[in-house]
N, C-alpha and C positions, 0 to 999 in steps of 0.2 A: 265335236269329232276328236277321236284319239290322235295322238302324233303319229306320223308315219313310222314304220317299223324298219325301213331300210336305211342305207348309208346314202347320203346325197351324192349326186353325179355332178362332177365339175362341167362347167359350161364349155361351148365350142371356144376356140382359142381368141380372146379378146384382142390380142395384138394384131392377128391376121384380119379380125373383123374391122379394126380401125385402118388398117393398110388398105383393104379392100375397098372400104368406104371412100378413102382419099382417092384411090384409083378411079373409083366409079364417077366421083365429082370431077376428076380431071379428063374424062373421056371427050372426044370430039363430038359431043351430043349436047342438045340444050339441057340445062339443070332440070332433072326429074323426068326427062323425056323418056327413059327406059321403064318407068313405073315399078310394077311388081318383079319384071325381070332384073332390074337392078337390085333390089331387096333380095332376091332369091340367090342372086350371083354373090352377094356379100355374105349371106349365110352359108352357101356352100364353101367359099373361102375359109370362113371360120371353122367349119367343121373338118375341112382338110388341113387347116394349118398352112395354106398355101395361097399365095397372090401371085398371078392370077390362079384361079382354080384349075385343077387337072380335068380334062375330059371325061365324062361318065362313060367310060368304054364297058365296065363290067357292072350291070345292074341286074339284081337277082329278087325275084317274088317267090315267096313261100306261102303256099295255100294251106292252112290248117283245117283239116275236115272233121266234123263230129255231128252225131245226132244228139237230139234234146228230147227229153221226156215230155215236155209240155206240147210237142208237136203232135202227140196222140191226144191232145185235150182241145182241139178245135180253135187253135191260134193261127193256123196258116192255111193258104189256099190250095197246098199241095201235100201230098202224102210223104211221110218220112222216107220212103223207099227211093225217092228221087236222089238223096245224098249220095248213096252207094253208086248209083248209075252215073251221077256226075263225077265222082271220082275216077271212074273208068274212062269217061269223056276227056278229063284232064290228062290222063295218062296216054290217051290217044291223040292228044294235041288238037282237039276238035271243039272245045268249049269256046265261048265268047272271049274269055279273056286269053285264050290260045292265040286267037286271031290277032288280036292287038299287040300281044307280046312278040309275035313274029314280025309284025309290022315295024316294031320299035326296038328289036334287038334286046328283049328282056328275057332272061333264062327263068323258066318257070319249074318249080318244084312242088308236088302235092304229097302231103302227109296225112295219114289215117290216125288221129289221136283218139277218136271216140265214135266211129260210125258203127251203127248198129247192123253190121254184116261182117262176115269173115273175109270177104273181098278176095275169094279163091281166084287164083290167076293172076291177080294184081302183082306186080314186081314186090319182092320181099322188101326192099327199101322204102316203099310207100307205108308199109305196115310196121316198120322197125320201131316206132316210137309208141305204139298203141297203148293206152291207158286202160280203157275198158270199152264195151259195147254199149254205147248210148249213155247219157247223163240222165241223172234222177229229175223227175218233173218238179221244178223248183217251188211251185206253189203248195206242194204236198210234203216235199223232202228235200234234203240236201242234194245240191248236183253231184257232188264227190265227197269221199271221205277226206280227212285232212292229209292222209298219206298219199292219195291220189292227186290231191292239188299240188303237193310237194313233186311229185313224179312228173306231173305236167309241166310245171314251172321249170324243172330241170331239163326236160325234154327240149323246150322251147329255147332255153340257153344254150343247150348242145347244139342245136340246130343254127343258131346264130353264130356260134363259134366255127361250125363247119363251113357255112357260107362265107364269113369274113376270112377265115384262113384260106379259102379257095381264091380269094382276091376280089370279092365283092367290095365295090365303092359306095354304093347306095343300096339298101335294102327296102323292099316292099312287103306289107303283109297283106295277105288275102284270107277269104273265108269261104267254107261251104258247109251248110248244114241246115236243113229245113227246120224252120221254128226258131233259128238263132237270134232273130231280131228281139225275141221276148227276153231271153237272159241278158242281152246286151243293153236292152232299155232298162233292165232292173239294175245292173251294174252302174249306169249313169245316174239313175235315180238315187242309189245308196250313197254314191260319191257326193251327189250335190244336195242331198236332202231334200228331194223333191217327190211329190206324189206321183203316182202311175199316170194319171190323166195328162200330165204334162210331158211325159216323155215317150209315150206309146205311140208308134206309128202304124202304118198299114202294111209293112213288110212287103210281101209278095203281091200286095194289091188286094187285101181283104174287104169285104163289104161292111156296112156300118154295124149291123148286129155282131158280126164277128170281131170287129174292133172293139166293140163295147166289152165282149166277153174277154178279150185280149187284155184290156185295160184292168179287168177284175182279176185276172190270173196275175198280172205284174204286181198288182197291189197286195193280193194275198201272199204273193212270195215276199215282198218288202216286209209285211206284217209278221210273217213267220219268222223271218231272219231277226228282227227286232233290233237290238242294240249291237247285235254282232257286226252290223254294217259299218260300225266306228272303226273296224279293223280291216285293212284291205285283204289279208290272207283269209280271214274268216268270211269275207265277202265273196270271195272266190269260191270257197268251199260250199257256202249256202246257194249262191245264185247263178253261178257260171256254167262251165262245162269243161271238158278236157281240153277241147280245141281252143276255147277262150283262154283258159289258163295258161296253155302253152303259149299263146300269142303274147301275152303278158310278159313270160320269161324271155321270149324272142325280143321283145322291145327293150326291156330292161338291159338285157346283155349287149344289145347293140349301142345303147347309149353309154354303158359302162366301157366299152371298147373303143368310143369315139367314132363310131360309124352312122351317118346320118340314115333316117327312115323316112320313106315317103309314104303316109298313111292313106287308106283307102275310105270305106265308108263307116257305117255305125259300128259294126263289129271291131274293126280296127281301131277306131277312135275311142271306143268305149274301153278297150284294152289299153290304149294309151293313156287314158285318164287314170286307169287302175295302176299301171306301171309308174306314172308319176307320184301316185300315192305311196306305192312300195319304195321307190328310189326317187325322192324329191330332186327336181333339176332334170330328170330325164327328158322332159317335154322340149327343152331347148334344142335336143337333137332331132326332133320331129318335125316335119313339114305336112301339110294337109293337101292330099291330092286333088279332091273334089268335095263339093258339098252334096250330100246325100238328100233324099226326099224325107228322111226320117227325123222328127223333130229332135230326138235325143242327141243325134250327131251335132246339130247346130249348138245345142246347149253345152255339149261337152267340148267343142271347139272354142266356143268363147271362154270357158273355163280355162282352157290350155293357152289361150292367147294366139290361137292359130287361125290364119284367114285362108280358105281354100283357094287352090290355083285355078281350078275349073268349076263351073257351076253348069252342068249339061242336063240335069234332071235325071241323072242315072241312078238306078236302084238294083243294079244286077248283082252287085258283090263281086266275089271271086278275086278281088283286087284290081278289077277293071277300071276304076276310076283313078287309081294311082298309076297304071300303066300308061293310061291316056295322058296323063300329066308328065310323063317322062320327057317328051320332047320339049316341053316348055323349060324344064330344068336344064337340058342340054342346050337350049337357046340361051339361057341365062349365063351359062358358063362361056359360051361362044362370044358374047358381046363383051365380057369382062376380058377375055383373053386377046380377041381379035381387032376391036374397034381401037383406031389410033388415039393418042393422048393429044389433046389440044396443044399443049405445050411443044409437041414435036412439029406441028403444022406451022406455028408461027416463026416469023423470022427473028433471029437474035436480036436483041436491044443493043 
């Protein structure tokens, strides 16, 4: 594999990490009793540079939407037209993730990066960063041109800046696009040097013959890309899509600016893996919201060194698993902030 092309990202504050770990050890709880809550609390303290960590009052999800040329080639159980319909459903606040976000106080923003629809009547800000209508069928052609890849990356970076400048303390990434597990699996295979059969899952729930065909499509895409997969930018051009490339830009920029990101399922994690290839060290700013049923997600999480917060068998996408994990992160903050220190309970010697 070629060396990453980006500049490395500094890790979360090591001094705050050490101080948070010391505070955790001093709480009036048995050693290790808080389990993952303690680990997450220490990580959040390090990302904020604050001990104890500040409450997560401003949490924001951005859903990057786009269509994928492979969706016309028998890899999904649903037609591509669903993508545009779902964007309208997000705008109306009636999608699955909309309900979860409302329950947990998470702001939701949906953006059309590459939906194969003009989305007439949808608010202009949803379409403000559109790169193209649909992406290339990756087993037959590049997903994007080199210029479109750069445009999508820049869009994702700009969106991260907008959300962070608006006060976001924690960012979440979501996705919408029929057929998107195919390019996402290809991104993971490219990064890890694995064959299609090891990374390809059932997406929206395809049957055995469709899964076998999907494996062939992913392998054909990898073979077509060839050695270009050694370079993360070339990988995005050959194998991703406008929405996935924008997600990569969003994740890189969040890490650069020192704002933590709670990842969702396969698309989010495939983009996180690519972001860490572009900007080594970015993964230290990411936490995994949940374990997807897609095999490529678990492989990518292992490479990133991330353990999912939740494992609920979710495969909805949209950012739903990340949103469902937000209360756990808020619980982690609460215990490190509000549990008494054992030293304060004991009588002075």
